[in-house]
PyMOL commands that place a pseudoatom at each C-alpha (Angstrom):
pseudoatom trace, name=CA, resn=UNK, resi=1, chain=A, elem=C, hetatm=0, pos=[43.291, -13.174, 15.313]
pseudoatom trace, name=CA, resn=UNK, resi=2, chain=A, elem=C, hetatm=0, pos=[41.229, -15.398, 13.031]
pseudoatom trace, name=CA, resn=UNK, resi=3, chain=A, elem=C, hetatm=0, pos=[39.275, -16.724, 16.018]
pseudoatom trace, name=CA, resn=UNK, resi=4, chain=A, elem=C, hetatm=0, pos=[38.449, -13.195, 17.187]
pseudoatom trace, name=CA, resn=UNK, resi=5, chain=A, elem=C, hetatm=0, pos=[37.340, -12.182, 13.691]
pseudoatom trace, name=CA, resn=UNK, resi=6, chain=A, elem=C, hetatm=0, pos=[35.130, -15.271, 13.378]
pseudoatom trace, name=CA, resn=UNK, resi=7, chain=A, elem=C, hetatm=0, pos=[33.611, -14.587, 16.799]
pseudoatom trace, name=CA, resn=UNK, resi=8, chain=A, elem=C, hetatm=0, pos=[32.769, -10.996, 15.866]
pseudoatom trace, name=CA, resn=UNK, resi=9, chain=A, elem=C, hetatm=0, pos=[31.332, -12.125, 12.535]
pseudoatom trace, name=CA, resn=UNK, resi=10, chain=A, elem=C, hetatm=0, pos=[29.183, -14.750, 14.261]
pseudoatom trace, name=CA, resn=UNK, resi=11, chain=A, elem=C, hetatm=0, pos=[27.956, -12.227, 16.837]
pseudoatom trace, name=CA, resn=UNK, resi=12, chain=A, elem=C, hetatm=0, pos=[27.053, -9.759, 14.092]
pseudoatom trace, name=CA, resn=UNK, resi=13, chain=A, elem=C, hetatm=0, pos=[25.169, -12.439, 12.174]
pseudoatom trace, name=CA, resn=UNK, resi=14, chain=A, elem=C, hetatm=0, pos=[23.204, -13.407, 15.284]
pseudoatom trace, name=CA, resn=UNK, resi=15, chain=A, elem=C, hetatm=0, pos=[22.324, -9.768, 15.993]
pseudoatom trace, name=CA, resn=UNK, resi=16, chain=A, elem=C, hetatm=0, pos=[21.126, -9.191, 12.436]
pseudoatom trace, name=CA, resn=UNK, resi=17, chain=A, elem=C, hetatm=0, pos=[19.057, -12.387, 12.359]
pseudoatom trace, name=CA, resn=UNK, resi=18, chain=A, elem=C, hetatm=0, pos=[17.492, -11.580, 15.744]
pseudoatom trace, name=CA, resn=UNK, resi=19, chain=A, elem=C, hetatm=0, pos=[16.508, -8.124, 14.498]
pseudoatom trace, name=CA, resn=UNK, resi=20, chain=A, elem=C, hetatm=0, pos=[14.976, -9.633, 11.374]
pseudoatom trace, name=CA, resn=UNK, resi=21, chain=A, elem=C, hetatm=0, pos=[13.082, -12.170, 13.465]
pseudoatom trace, name=CA, resn=UNK, resi=22, chain=A, elem=C, hetatm=0, pos=[11.620, -9.439, 15.678]
pseudoatom trace, name=CA, resn=UNK, resi=23, chain=A, elem=C, hetatm=0, pos=[10.598, -7.410, 12.628]
pseudoatom trace, name=CA, resn=UNK, resi=24, chain=A, elem=C, hetatm=0, pos=[8.994, -10.460, 11.033]
pseudoatom trace, name=CA, resn=UNK, resi=25, chain=A, elem=C, hetatm=0, pos=[7.092, -11.255, 14.226]
pseudoatom trace, name=CA, resn=UNK, resi=26, chain=A, elem=C, hetatm=0, pos=[5.488, -7.829, 14.339]
pseudoatom trace, name=CA, resn=UNK, resi=27, chain=A, elem=C, hetatm=0, pos=[1.940, -7.614, 12.997]
pseudoatom trace, name=CA, resn=UNK, resi=28, chain=A, elem=C, hetatm=0, pos=[2.493, -4.044, 11.794]
pseudoatom trace, name=CA, resn=UNK, resi=29, chain=A, elem=C, hetatm=0, pos=[4.657, -3.351, 8.739]
pseudoatom trace, name=CA, resn=UNK, resi=30, chain=A, elem=C, hetatm=0, pos=[7.943, -1.728, 9.709]
pseudoatom trace, name=CA, resn=UNK, resi=31, chain=A, elem=C, hetatm=0, pos=[7.506, 1.364, 7.517]
pseudoatom trace, name=CA, resn=UNK, resi=32, chain=A, elem=C, hetatm=0, pos=[3.749, 1.658, 8.067]
pseudoatom trace, name=CA, resn=UNK, resi=33, chain=A, elem=C, hetatm=0, pos=[2.373, 5.094, 8.924]
pseudoatom trace, name=CA, resn=UNK, resi=34, chain=A, elem=C, hetatm=0, pos=[-1.368, 5.355, 9.729]
pseudoatom trace, name=CA, resn=UNK, resi=35, chain=A, elem=C, hetatm=0, pos=[-3.350, 7.850, 7.702]
pseudoatom trace, name=CA, resn=UNK, resi=36, chain=A, elem=C, hetatm=0, pos=[-3.510, 11.101, 9.713]
pseudoatom trace, name=CA, resn=UNK, resi=37, chain=A, elem=C, hetatm=0, pos=[-7.100, 11.578, 8.515]
pseudoatom trace, name=CA, resn=UNK, resi=38, chain=A, elem=C, hetatm=0, pos=[-8.141, 8.722, 10.821]
pseudoatom trace, name=CA, resn=UNK, resi=39, chain=A, elem=C, hetatm=0, pos=[-7.653, 10.984, 13.829]
pseudoatom trace, name=CA, resn=UNK, resi=40, chain=A, elem=C, hetatm=0, pos=[-10.512, 13.296, 12.817]
pseudoatom trace, name=CA, resn=UNK, resi=41, chain=A, elem=C, hetatm=0, pos=[-12.683, 10.951, 10.743]
pseudoatom trace, name=CA, resn=UNK, resi=42, chain=A, elem=C, hetatm=0, pos=[-16.324, 10.656, 11.733]
pseudoatom trace, name=CA, resn=UNK, resi=43, chain=A, elem=C, hetatm=0, pos=[-17.862, 7.296, 12.604]
pseudoatom trace, name=CA, resn=UNK, resi=44, chain=A, elem=C, hetatm=0, pos=[-19.469, 7.108, 9.165]
pseudoatom trace, name=CA, resn=UNK, resi=45, chain=A, elem=C, hetatm=0, pos=[-16.130, 7.886, 7.490]
pseudoatom trace, name=CA, resn=UNK, resi=46, chain=A, elem=C, hetatm=0, pos=[-14.448, 5.124, 9.505]
pseudoatom trace, name=CA, resn=UNK, resi=47, chain=A, elem=C, hetatm=0, pos=[-17.206, 2.723, 8.487]
pseudoatom trace, name=CA, resn=UNK, resi=48, chain=A, elem=C, hetatm=0, pos=[-16.757, 3.703, 4.831]
pseudoatom trace, name=CA, resn=UNK, resi=49, chain=A, elem=C, hetatm=0, pos=[-13.003, 3.049, 5.084]
pseudoatom trace, name=CA, resn=UNK, resi=50, chain=A, elem=C, hetatm=0, pos=[-13.616, -0.376, 6.599]
pseudoatom trace, name=CA, resn=UNK, resi=51, chain=A, elem=C, hetatm=0, pos=[-16.181, -1.147, 3.879]
pseudoatom trace, name=CA, resn=UNK, resi=52, chain=A, elem=C, hetatm=0, pos=[-13.756, -0.083, 1.131]
pseudoatom trace, name=CA, resn=UNK, resi=53, chain=A, elem=C, hetatm=0, pos=[-10.913, -2.154, 2.590]
pseudoatom trace, name=CA, resn=UNK, resi=54, chain=A, elem=C, hetatm=0, pos=[-13.273, -5.118, 2.770]
pseudoatom trace, name=CA, resn=UNK, resi=55, chain=A, elem=C, hetatm=0, pos=[-14.347, -4.681, -0.851]
pseudoatom trace, name=CA, resn=UNK, resi=56, chain=A, elem=C, hetatm=0, pos=[-10.760, -4.555, -2.098]
pseudoatom trace, name=CA, resn=UNK, resi=57, chain=A, elem=C, hetatm=0, pos=[-9.657, -7.520, 0.005]
pseudoatom trace, name=CA, resn=UNK, resi=58, chain=A, elem=C, hetatm=0, pos=[-12.682, -9.694, -0.726]
pseudoatom trace, name=CA, resn=UNK, resi=59, chain=A, elem=C, hetatm=0, pos=[-12.571, -8.957, -4.458]
pseudoatom trace, name=CA, resn=UNK, resi=60, chain=A, elem=C, hetatm=0, pos=[-8.984, -10.210, -4.533]
pseudoatom trace, name=CA, resn=UNK, resi=61, chain=A, elem=C, hetatm=0, pos=[-9.730, -13.237, -2.339]
pseudoatom trace, name=CA, resn=UNK, resi=62, chain=A, elem=C, hetatm=0, pos=[-12.759, -14.277, -4.379]
pseudoatom trace, name=CA, resn=UNK, resi=63, chain=A, elem=C, hetatm=0, pos=[-11.415, -13.124, -7.758]
pseudoatom trace, name=CA, resn=UNK, resi=64, chain=A, elem=C, hetatm=0, pos=[-14.544, -11.040, -8.397]
pseudoatom trace, name=CA, resn=UNK, resi=65, chain=A, elem=C, hetatm=0, pos=[-15.335, -7.366, -8.870]
pseudoatom trace, name=CA, resn=UNK, resi=66, chain=A, elem=C, hetatm=0, pos=[-15.505, -5.042, -5.877]
pseudoatom trace, name=CA, resn=UNK, resi=67, chain=A, elem=C, hetatm=0, pos=[-19.115, -4.260, -6.706]
pseudoatom trace, name=CA, resn=UNK, resi=68, chain=A, elem=C, hetatm=0, pos=[-20.153, -7.882, -6.359]
pseudoatom trace, name=CA, resn=UNK, resi=69, chain=A, elem=C, hetatm=0, pos=[-19.091, -7.944, -2.697]
pseudoatom trace, name=CA, resn=UNK, resi=70, chain=A, elem=C, hetatm=0, pos=[-20.333, -4.477, -1.759]
pseudoatom trace, name=CA, resn=UNK, resi=71, chain=A, elem=C, hetatm=0, pos=[-23.509, -5.635, 0.020]
pseudoatom trace, name=CA, resn=UNK, resi=72, chain=A, elem=C, hetatm=0, pos=[-21.662, -8.193, 2.133]
pseudoatom trace, name=CA, resn=UNK, resi=73, chain=A, elem=C, hetatm=0, pos=[-18.897, -5.691, 2.881]
pseudoatom trace, name=CA, resn=UNK, resi=74, chain=A, elem=C, hetatm=0, pos=[-21.509, -3.150, 3.954]
pseudoatom trace, name=CA, resn=UNK, resi=75, chain=A, elem=C, hetatm=0, pos=[-22.839, -5.807, 6.344]
pseudoatom trace, name=CA, resn=UNK, resi=76, chain=A, elem=C, hetatm=0, pos=[-19.293, -6.453, 7.587]
pseudoatom trace, name=CA, resn=UNK, resi=77, chain=A, elem=C, hetatm=0, pos=[-18.410, -2.782, 8.104]
pseudoatom trace, name=CA, resn=UNK, resi=78, chain=A, elem=C, hetatm=0, pos=[-21.648, -2.062, 9.942]
pseudoatom trace, name=CA, resn=UNK, resi=79, chain=A, elem=C, hetatm=0, pos=[-21.425, -5.065, 12.244]
pseudoatom trace, name=CA, resn=UNK, resi=80, chain=A, elem=C, hetatm=0, pos=[-17.755, -4.519, 12.965]
pseudoatom trace, name=CA, resn=UNK, resi=81, chain=A, elem=C, hetatm=0, pos=[-18.009, -0.818, 13.761]
pseudoatom trace, name=CA, resn=UNK, resi=82, chain=A, elem=C, hetatm=0, pos=[-21.102, -1.330, 15.958]
pseudoatom trace, name=CA, resn=UNK, resi=83, chain=A, elem=C, hetatm=0, pos=[-19.289, -4.071, 17.905]
pseudoatom trace, name=CA, resn=UNK, resi=84, chain=A, elem=C, hetatm=0, pos=[-16.180, -2.020, 18.682]
pseudoatom trace, name=CA, resn=UNK, resi=85, chain=A, elem=C, hetatm=0, pos=[-15.803, -0.329, 22.049]
pseudoatom trace, name=CA, resn=UNK, resi=86, chain=A, elem=C, hetatm=0, pos=[-14.743, 3.306, 22.250]
pseudoatom trace, name=CA, resn=UNK, resi=87, chain=A, elem=C, hetatm=0, pos=[-11.209, 2.167, 23.193]
pseudoatom trace, name=CA, resn=UNK, resi=88, chain=A, elem=C, hetatm=0, pos=[-11.039, -0.152, 20.178]
pseudoatom trace, name=CA, resn=UNK, resi=89, chain=A, elem=C, hetatm=0, pos=[-12.181, 2.629, 17.852]
pseudoatom trace, name=CA, resn=UNK, resi=90, chain=A, elem=C, hetatm=0, pos=[-9.544, 4.930, 19.348]
pseudoatom trace, name=CA, resn=UNK, resi=91, chain=A, elem=C, hetatm=0, pos=[-6.866, 2.270, 18.878]
pseudoatom trace, name=CA, resn=UNK, resi=92, chain=A, elem=C, hetatm=0, pos=[-7.941, 1.965, 15.220]
pseudoatom trace, name=CA, resn=UNK, resi=93, chain=A, elem=C, hetatm=0, pos=[-7.724, 5.754, 14.855]
pseudoatom trace, name=CA, resn=UNK, resi=94, chain=A, elem=C, hetatm=0, pos=[-4.239, 5.751, 16.417]
pseudoatom trace, name=CA, resn=UNK, resi=95, chain=A, elem=C, hetatm=0, pos=[-2.730, 2.813, 14.518]
pseudoatom trace, name=CA, resn=UNK, resi=96, chain=A, elem=C, hetatm=0, pos=[-4.836, 2.306, 11.396]
pseudoatom trace, name=CA, resn=UNK, resi=97, chain=A, elem=C, hetatm=0, pos=[-5.259, -1.390, 12.228]
pseudoatom trace, name=CA, resn=UNK, resi=98, chain=A, elem=C, hetatm=0, pos=[-7.599, -3.312, 14.501]
pseudoatom trace, name=CA, resn=UNK, resi=99, chain=A, elem=C, hetatm=0, pos=[-6.358, -4.331, 17.939]
pseudoatom trace, name=CA, resn=UNK, resi=100, chain=A, elem=C, hetatm=0, pos=[-6.470, -8.016, 18.871]
pseudoatom trace, name=CA, resn=UNK, resi=101, chain=A, elem=C, hetatm=0, pos=[-9.860, -7.684, 20.568]
pseudoatom trace, name=CA, resn=UNK, resi=102, chain=A, elem=C, hetatm=0, pos=[-11.265, -5.685, 17.639]
pseudoatom trace, name=CA, resn=UNK, resi=103, chain=A, elem=C, hetatm=0, pos=[-9.829, -8.228, 15.188]
pseudoatom trace, name=CA, resn=UNK, resi=104, chain=A, elem=C, hetatm=0, pos=[-11.787, -10.993, 16.930]
pseudoatom trace, name=CA, resn=UNK, resi=105, chain=A, elem=C, hetatm=0, pos=[-14.986, -8.966, 16.504]
pseudoatom trace, name=CA, resn=UNK, resi=106, chain=A, elem=C, hetatm=0, pos=[-14.150, -8.293, 12.854]
pseudoatom trace, name=CA, resn=UNK, resi=107, chain=A, elem=C, hetatm=0, pos=[-13.630, -12.014, 12.210]
pseudoatom trace, name=CA, resn=UNK, resi=108, chain=A, elem=C, hetatm=0, pos=[-17.014, -12.744, 13.785]
pseudoatom trace, name=CA, resn=UNK, resi=109, chain=A, elem=C, hetatm=0, pos=[-18.549, -10.162, 11.414]
pseudoatom trace, name=CA, resn=UNK, resi=110, chain=A, elem=C, hetatm=0, pos=[-16.787, -11.770, 8.432]
pseudoatom trace, name=CA, resn=UNK, resi=111, chain=A, elem=C, hetatm=0, pos=[-18.371, -15.094, 9.348]
pseudoatom trace, name=CA, resn=UNK, resi=112, chain=A, elem=C, hetatm=0, pos=[-21.789, -13.554, 10.031]
pseudoatom trace, name=CA, resn=UNK, resi=113, chain=A, elem=C, hetatm=0, pos=[-21.811, -11.708, 6.697]
pseudoatom trace, name=CA, resn=UNK, resi=114, chain=A, elem=C, hetatm=0, pos=[-20.646, -14.843, 4.844]
pseudoatom trace, name=CA, resn=UNK, resi=115, chain=A, elem=C, hetatm=0, pos=[-17.354, -13.424, 3.592]
pseudoatom trace, name=CA, resn=UNK, resi=116, chain=A, elem=C, hetatm=0, pos=[-14.068, -15.271, 3.139]
pseudoatom trace, name=CA, resn=UNK, resi=117, chain=A, elem=C, hetatm=0, pos=[-11.577, -14.991, 5.967]
pseudoatom trace, name=CA, resn=UNK, resi=118, chain=A, elem=C, hetatm=0, pos=[-8.243, -13.617, 4.806]
pseudoatom trace, name=CA, resn=UNK, resi=119, chain=A, elem=C, hetatm=0, pos=[-5.211, -15.688, 5.725]
pseudoatom trace, name=CA, resn=UNK, resi=120, chain=A, elem=C, hetatm=0, pos=[-3.135, -14.015, 8.395]
for i in range(1, 120): cmd.bond("trace and resi %d" % i, "trace and resi %d" % (i + 1))
show_as sticks, trace
zoom trace
């Protein structure tokens, strides 16, 4: 009976650790819900959201005020949104995050606008 109990305990531990590994491997937080306003946001509203997210992130990365990175973040938001295809914009509207192909374009805009790359 002890062997059977140990086997069940080991199997349960493996199942739990596998589930945790899959959750950790995901690039979207497990409880994340995209903002429903993204679905109906105009192109300029999407650009403003990207600019604001950039300002917050870059201010933290550089340990400066959001205002001091606003010009570079405006550059970033403009370049990124212009580079995205219609499918990439729709994926952003649906999920609230950039797809892999859009992320590559966003990283190119970060470099072009001389911003710091966030660690992923």
